[in-house]
C-alpha positions as MATLAB code, in Angstrom:
seq = 'MTSEPSGLPDGEPQRQNLTRRDLLLLAVASAVVTANAYYIHPIIALVAKDFGVSPSEIGLVPALNQIALALGIFVLLPLGDRFSNRRLATIFAAGQFCGLVVMALASDFRLFLAGSTFLGFATITPYLLPAYASKRVEPRRLGQAMATLTTGIITGILVARAGGGWIGEHFGWRRVYDIAAVLMLVITFLLPRIMDEREKSDAERPAGNYFALVMSVFPVVRAHPEVLLSGTIQGLGFGIFLSVWLGLGLYLTSPQMGYGADTVGYLAAVSLLNLFTTPPMGAWADRTGPRRARFMISLVQFAAVCLLGLFGHSLWLMILPIMLMNVVGPLVDITGRMTFLSQPPGVRTRLMTAYIVLMFVGGGFASWGATTAYEHAGWHGTTLMTMAMSATLVTLSFIAMRLHASRGEKG';
ca = [
     -44.056   -8.777  -94.827;
     -45.609   -9.232  -98.262;
     -43.815  -11.710 -100.485;
     -44.222  -13.767 -103.588;
     -44.006  -17.568 -103.528;
     -40.968  -19.166 -105.097;
     -42.674  -22.343 -106.237;
     -40.243  -24.750 -104.576;
     -41.169  -28.416 -104.300;
     -43.053  -29.678 -101.228;
     -40.841  -30.667  -98.323;
     -38.290  -27.899  -98.863;
     -38.323  -24.757  -96.742;
     -40.531  -22.154  -98.372;
     -38.606  -19.555 -100.338;
     -40.431  -16.373 -101.204;
     -39.239  -13.607 -103.447;
     -39.095  -10.030 -102.231;
     -41.601   -7.661 -103.769;
     -40.651   -4.180 -104.920;
     -42.203   -2.807 -101.724;
     -40.028   -5.106  -99.606;
     -36.877   -3.939 -101.374;
     -37.821   -0.281 -100.994;
     -38.371   -0.722  -97.247;
     -35.003   -2.436  -96.939;
     -33.452    0.434  -98.912;
     -34.895    2.965  -96.430;
     -33.465    0.988  -93.522;
     -30.115    0.820  -95.337;
     -30.156    4.597  -95.716;
     -30.603    5.283  -92.005;
     -28.118    2.715  -90.693;
     -25.475    3.664  -93.261;
     -25.704    7.427  -92.741;
     -24.091    7.289  -89.295;
     -20.553    6.784  -90.627;
     -20.785    9.808  -92.934;
     -22.010   12.622  -90.692;
     -18.369   13.317  -89.837;
     -17.467   14.262  -93.425;
     -18.902   17.817  -93.614;
     -18.407   18.607  -89.909;
     -14.912   17.185  -89.477;
     -13.361   20.673  -89.195;
     -16.005   21.764  -86.640;
     -15.371   18.707  -84.455;
     -11.584   19.160  -84.717;
     -11.860   22.821  -83.719;
     -14.179   22.069  -80.786;
     -11.858   19.412  -79.362;
      -8.664   21.280  -80.353;
      -7.084   18.469  -82.379;
      -5.042   18.426  -85.620;
      -6.156   17.094  -89.048;
      -4.218   13.857  -88.567;
      -5.754   13.364  -85.084;
      -9.319   13.987  -86.259;
      -8.572   11.603  -89.126;
      -8.440    8.838  -86.508;
     -12.220    9.184  -86.054;
     -13.235    7.917  -89.524;
     -10.154    5.671  -89.716;
     -10.849    3.736  -86.499;
     -14.560    3.725  -87.303;
     -13.851    1.913  -90.578;
     -11.263   -0.474  -89.101;
     -13.606   -1.318  -86.195;
     -16.312   -1.961  -88.761;
     -13.985   -4.361  -90.566;
     -13.352   -6.168  -87.260;
     -17.071   -6.257  -86.495;
     -17.787   -7.624  -89.950;
     -15.239  -10.397  -89.447;
     -16.408  -11.544  -86.018;
     -20.137  -10.775  -86.306;
     -21.307  -10.937  -89.931;
     -20.673  -14.711  -90.308;
     -23.477  -15.161  -87.764;
     -25.804  -14.233  -90.633;
     -25.229  -17.687  -92.155;
     -26.455  -19.320  -88.919;
     -28.949  -17.022  -87.169;
     -31.968  -14.968  -88.204;
     -30.874  -11.897  -90.166;
     -33.909  -10.126  -88.718;
     -32.775  -10.655  -85.135;
     -29.147   -9.815  -85.813;
     -30.000   -6.634  -87.738;
     -32.136   -5.390  -84.825;
     -29.447   -6.083  -82.215;
     -26.742   -4.342  -84.228;
     -29.010   -1.343  -84.905;
     -29.438   -0.958  -81.135;
     -25.639   -1.022  -80.818;
     -25.352    1.815  -83.329;
     -27.846    3.819  -81.286;
     -25.651    3.443  -78.182;
     -22.540    4.584  -80.067;
     -24.324    7.688  -81.377;
     -25.494    8.652  -77.879;
     -21.902    8.498  -76.600;
     -20.705   10.689  -79.495;
     -23.453   13.266  -78.955;
     -22.692   13.595  -75.228;
     -18.872   13.266  -75.291;
     -17.003   16.079  -73.527;
     -13.552   14.650  -74.322;
     -12.079   13.762  -77.721;
     -11.032   10.307  -76.542;
     -14.608    9.524  -75.516;
     -15.915   10.811  -78.852;
     -13.337    8.634  -80.632;
     -14.377    5.615  -78.526;
     -18.063    6.193  -79.346;
     -17.302    6.450  -83.058;
     -15.175    3.310  -82.939;
     -17.938    1.346  -81.191;
     -20.430    2.722  -83.711;
     -18.272    1.292  -86.486;
     -18.024   -2.098  -84.754;
     -21.830   -2.297  -84.517;
     -22.508   -1.188  -88.100;
     -23.298   -4.658  -89.406;
     -26.911   -4.234  -90.529;
     -26.193   -2.640  -93.959;
     -24.085   -5.679  -94.852;
     -26.568   -8.277  -93.647;
     -29.241   -6.842  -95.908;
     -27.624   -7.543  -99.340;
     -27.028  -11.210  -98.500;
     -30.550  -11.393  -97.034;
     -32.058   -9.896 -100.202;
     -29.891  -11.959 -102.574;
     -31.487  -15.151 -101.209;
     -34.958  -13.797 -101.907;
     -34.718  -12.477 -105.472;
     -34.465  -14.321 -108.756;
     -30.904  -14.509 -110.155;
     -31.864  -12.376 -113.153;
     -32.924   -9.573 -110.762;
     -29.782   -9.682 -108.616;
     -28.167   -6.609 -110.160;
     -31.342   -4.571 -109.859;
     -31.893   -5.686 -106.251;
     -28.320   -4.745 -105.287;
     -28.774   -1.410 -107.088;
     -31.972   -0.722 -105.108;
     -30.206   -1.341 -101.796;
     -27.222    0.686 -102.983;
     -29.586    3.541 -103.848;
     -30.771    3.457 -100.240;
     -27.185    3.588  -99.043;
     -26.487    6.512 -101.379;
     -29.536    8.318 -100.030;
     -28.275    7.851  -96.489;
     -24.849    9.160  -97.420;
     -26.428   12.135  -99.227;
     -28.635   13.046  -96.272;
     -25.748   12.571  -93.835;
     -23.376   14.840  -95.726;
     -25.792   17.487  -97.002;
     -28.022   17.607  -93.920;
     -25.136   17.092  -91.508;
     -23.195   20.009  -92.983;
     -26.146   22.398  -92.791;
     -27.182   21.379  -89.264;
     -23.583   21.445  -88.041;
     -22.964   24.942  -89.419;
     -26.177   26.463  -88.024;
     -26.902   24.476  -84.855;
     -23.598   22.853  -83.896;
     -22.160   19.437  -84.644;
     -23.687   17.805  -81.550;
     -27.204   18.321  -82.908;
     -26.201   16.167  -85.882;
     -25.607   13.192  -83.615;
     -28.692   13.939  -81.508;
     -30.857   13.607  -84.620;
     -28.944   10.546  -85.820;
     -29.567    8.807  -82.468;
     -33.314    9.463  -82.688;
     -33.450    8.064  -86.240;
     -31.569    4.933  -85.149;
     -33.957    4.410  -82.248;
     -36.880    4.481  -84.716;
     -35.155    2.024  -87.080;
     -34.320   -0.322  -84.201;
     -38.040   -0.693  -83.534;
     -39.030   -0.830  -87.211;
     -36.544   -3.434  -88.498;
     -38.360   -6.418  -86.923;
     -41.466   -5.342  -88.837;
     -39.632   -4.871  -92.146;
     -37.673   -8.130  -92.259;
     -38.905  -11.701  -92.558;
     -38.835  -13.962  -89.491;
     -38.164  -17.142  -91.475;
     -35.184  -19.093  -90.232;
     -32.802  -21.206  -92.304;
     -33.334  -24.913  -92.736;
     -30.928  -27.262  -90.952;
     -29.372  -28.159  -94.307;
     -28.373  -24.537  -94.874;
     -26.818  -23.932  -91.460;
     -23.010  -24.209  -91.317;
     -21.857  -26.909  -88.911;
     -19.795  -26.314  -85.784;
     -19.604  -23.757  -82.962;
     -19.162  -19.990  -83.245;
     -15.361  -20.161  -83.524;
     -15.641  -22.785  -86.250;
     -18.218  -20.593  -88.019;
     -15.902  -17.564  -88.017;
     -12.915  -19.638  -89.083;
     -15.035  -21.191  -91.838;
     -14.684  -17.889  -93.695;
     -11.162  -18.946  -94.715;
     -11.974  -22.235  -96.497;
     -14.990  -20.573  -98.148;
     -12.708  -17.815  -99.449;
     -10.141  -20.367 -100.600;
     -12.891  -22.058 -102.591;
     -13.936  -18.709 -104.112;
     -10.665  -16.713 -104.308;
     -12.021  -14.044 -106.645;
     -13.752  -12.441 -103.663;
     -10.306  -11.308 -102.443;
      -9.689   -9.433 -105.681;
     -13.178   -7.923 -105.676;
     -12.766   -6.904 -102.030;
      -9.399   -5.269 -102.682;
     -10.824   -3.352 -105.640;
     -13.740   -2.155 -103.526;
     -11.344   -1.234 -100.702;
      -9.566    1.065 -103.129;
     -12.844    2.466 -104.477;
     -14.196    3.140 -100.987;
     -10.871    4.611  -99.939;
     -10.983    7.036 -102.879;
     -14.484    8.124 -101.885;
     -13.528    8.719  -98.233;
     -10.256   10.436  -99.113;
     -11.960   12.927 -101.410;
     -14.742   13.860  -99.001;
     -12.612   14.061  -95.869;
     -10.124   16.166  -97.826;
     -12.938   18.421  -99.057;
     -14.242   18.800  -95.497;
     -10.871   20.190  -94.420;
      -9.988   22.055  -97.637;
     -13.211   23.956  -98.275;
     -13.414   25.158  -94.651;
      -9.744   26.221  -94.595;
      -8.676   29.911  -94.728;
      -7.489   29.263  -98.289;
     -11.051   28.557  -99.531;
     -13.087   30.163  -96.731;
     -16.348   28.214  -96.997;
     -18.486   26.862  -94.156;
     -19.406   23.274  -93.303;
     -22.789   23.843  -94.943;
     -21.033   24.384  -98.292;
     -19.465   20.941  -97.999;
     -22.967   19.611  -97.462;
     -24.350   21.497 -100.467;
     -21.568   20.085 -102.629;
     -22.447   16.606 -101.397;
     -25.973   17.142 -102.719;
     -24.708   16.256 -106.207;
     -25.056   12.667 -104.941;
     -28.753   13.145 -105.706;
     -27.817   12.056 -109.218;
     -27.207    8.541 -107.924;
     -30.853    8.087 -107.053;
     -31.604    8.227 -110.771;
     -28.460    6.748 -112.317;
     -27.670    3.786 -110.051;
     -30.720    1.536 -110.740;
     -30.411    1.683 -114.572;
     -26.644    1.264 -114.310;
     -27.219   -1.827 -112.175;
     -29.413   -3.196 -114.977;
     -26.644   -2.267 -117.464;
     -24.162   -4.244 -115.356;
     -26.531   -7.243 -115.557;
     -26.377   -7.062 -119.359;
     -22.682   -6.200 -119.711;
     -21.264   -8.516 -117.067;
     -19.866   -7.294 -113.736;
     -16.152   -7.508 -114.508;
     -16.268   -5.789 -117.869;
     -18.599   -3.103 -116.467;
     -16.282   -2.559 -113.482;
     -13.253   -2.044 -115.711;
     -15.114    0.478 -117.883;
     -16.323    2.539 -114.940;
     -12.892    2.398 -113.277;
     -11.488    4.276 -116.280;
     -14.139    6.974 -115.881;
     -13.369    7.226 -112.180;
      -9.640    7.639 -112.848;
     -10.359   10.476 -115.294;
     -12.581   12.156 -112.688;
      -9.902   11.925 -109.975;
      -7.348   13.509 -112.316;
      -9.763   16.360 -113.084;
     -10.358   16.880 -109.370;
      -6.652   17.580 -108.918;
      -6.579   20.005 -111.871;
      -9.734   21.876 -110.812;
      -8.943   22.088 -107.096;
      -8.605   25.864 -107.180;
     -12.294   26.391 -107.994;
     -15.356   25.080 -106.143;
     -17.481   25.367 -109.283;
     -15.052   23.501 -111.519;
     -14.770   20.685 -108.958;
     -18.474   19.947 -109.347;
     -17.901   18.159 -112.691;
     -15.413   15.515 -111.481;
     -17.380   15.082 -108.255;
     -20.508   14.368 -110.308;
     -18.624   11.793 -112.388;
     -17.228   10.100 -109.284;
     -20.665    9.990 -107.674;
     -22.218    8.388 -110.750;
     -19.645    5.628 -111.282;
     -18.396    5.053 -107.724;
     -21.365    2.952 -106.503;
     -21.044    0.723 -109.580;
     -17.625   -0.447 -108.377;
     -19.385   -1.850 -105.307;
     -22.414   -3.218 -107.174;
     -20.311   -5.038 -109.758;
     -17.960   -6.311 -107.057;
     -20.848   -7.861 -105.128;
     -22.252   -9.382 -108.297;
     -19.050  -11.407 -108.750;
     -19.803  -13.551 -105.675;
     -23.476  -13.122 -104.672;
     -24.426  -15.596 -107.389;
     -22.698  -18.343 -105.378;
     -24.705  -20.883 -103.270;
     -26.845  -19.139 -100.594;
     -25.129  -20.948  -97.713;
     -21.776  -19.214  -98.338;
     -22.864  -15.747  -99.435;
     -22.759  -14.087  -96.025;
     -19.251  -15.401  -95.388;
     -18.115  -14.251  -98.828;
     -19.677  -10.885  -98.021;
     -17.673  -10.937  -94.771;
     -14.353  -11.198  -96.606;
     -15.417   -8.580  -99.153;
     -16.565   -6.026  -96.585;
     -13.546   -6.554  -94.314;
     -11.233   -5.715  -97.223;
     -13.449   -2.762  -98.152;
     -13.307   -1.175  -94.708;
      -9.668   -1.934  -94.032;
      -8.972   -0.039  -97.259;
     -11.342    2.736  -96.224;
      -9.819    3.007  -92.759;
      -6.225    3.373  -93.937;
      -7.307    5.756  -96.699;
      -9.181    7.953  -94.182;
      -6.111    8.406  -92.020;
      -3.856    8.676  -95.078;
      -5.986   11.399  -96.662;
      -6.114   13.611  -93.566;
      -2.403   13.073  -92.915;
      -1.590   13.881  -96.562;
      -3.693   17.016  -96.224;
      -1.873   18.055  -93.040;
       1.519   17.781  -94.780;
       0.765   18.730  -98.411;
      -2.706   20.275  -98.453;
      -5.338   19.469 -101.068;
      -2.721   18.487 -103.648;
      -1.372   15.826 -101.297;
      -4.838   14.329 -100.905;
      -5.537   14.305 -104.654;
      -2.152   12.767 -105.530;
      -2.860    9.949 -103.093;
      -6.309    9.320 -104.610;
      -4.855    9.329 -108.141;
      -2.415    6.571 -107.171;
      -5.248    4.559 -105.613;
      -7.436    5.016 -108.686;
      -4.666    3.895 -111.055;
      -4.237    0.745 -108.942;
      -7.994    0.124 -109.075;
      -7.978    0.327 -112.886;
      -5.103   -2.143 -113.074;
      -6.752   -4.682 -110.753;
     -10.097   -4.364 -112.568;
      -8.371   -5.132 -115.859;
      -6.612   -8.150 -114.336;
      -9.914   -9.466 -112.925;
     -11.617   -9.075 -116.301;
      -8.811  -10.840 -118.175;
      -8.607  -13.701 -115.664;
     -12.334  -14.297 -115.969;
     -12.203  -14.111 -119.767;
      -9.341  -16.635 -119.828;
     -11.713  -19.135 -118.210;
     -14.116  -18.619 -121.103;
     -16.905  -17.103 -118.997;
     -18.979  -14.036 -119.850;
     -18.532  -10.759 -117.955;
];
């Protein structure tokens, strides 16, 4: 892997900065490993129909996937502060491959649900990579580096939803998971060649056994309590995203609207905007400060959610609020990560653990809540739920900004 020397004094472990090429390769890997959780969005109605289950039952698939991911993050991600990120990322990618194979071959809904849940538990690689990259970029480039990785994640989500919808409509939903399994097999072999083999120095390794390492998340969080607020805010933001797209997957394919799963995928293609808007907005967050930037974009997101409820009768009118949500949504995550990834390298992975656990617990409950709200109150039920979540996000973002300002610190 090509890198740039960090210029550290002799006697210290060599630290090398990631080049632009390194970051782009990591972004590609992020795209593939992240996409797996989002194939269900455009094809959720097709899978439900094939297995003969209700909206609230099919909602268990993304819900348990996200909650299992939160559990996996808690018990597995702290290992990133002790062991080689390269080795861990490869092992977890292989686990994702196994989960996808089970989903593609499942003849029973319970087996499909089990495969999806295991897939979520093994989806650790996308959350190792930001902490890995943050230790290998200069502090002034942190926002841009996180934006580059986030752009990869956005690309994966875009391909999963747009491509998954089209493939599912024309070739059946199982082909979606066949292709996903092949892509994961390729990434499993490529990751060891993309990531650096360097191990941590003894001084950087947390002391104690595995149980002590996992439990060490709690004192680290107590020492940096703002990560709980950032994680809760991101849990709401991620929950809004999942609620909207799961609701759209059911609503647009319903008799009321009459579209196919491919239309859900085409609508998801507006995420293409993020490839162009996210990197400069990450640089803007560097200049503005993460907390102030997060509050400003939370207001835009709330306005977009309100418009989504008003324009729900028309596919074409919904494009505007969906575009707004796609532009500002990733910045909630980027700015949230910026609030704690500037902390000492030895605690970043454990801070990321707390942050991601809160994110996916929020996403899991929102996934089930959105499909259940849709089952009982249709599209309006889903949008009312997301409006309440967005209003809470705005409030918490304002509180975080004011608390930080009261300490006399910028951003």
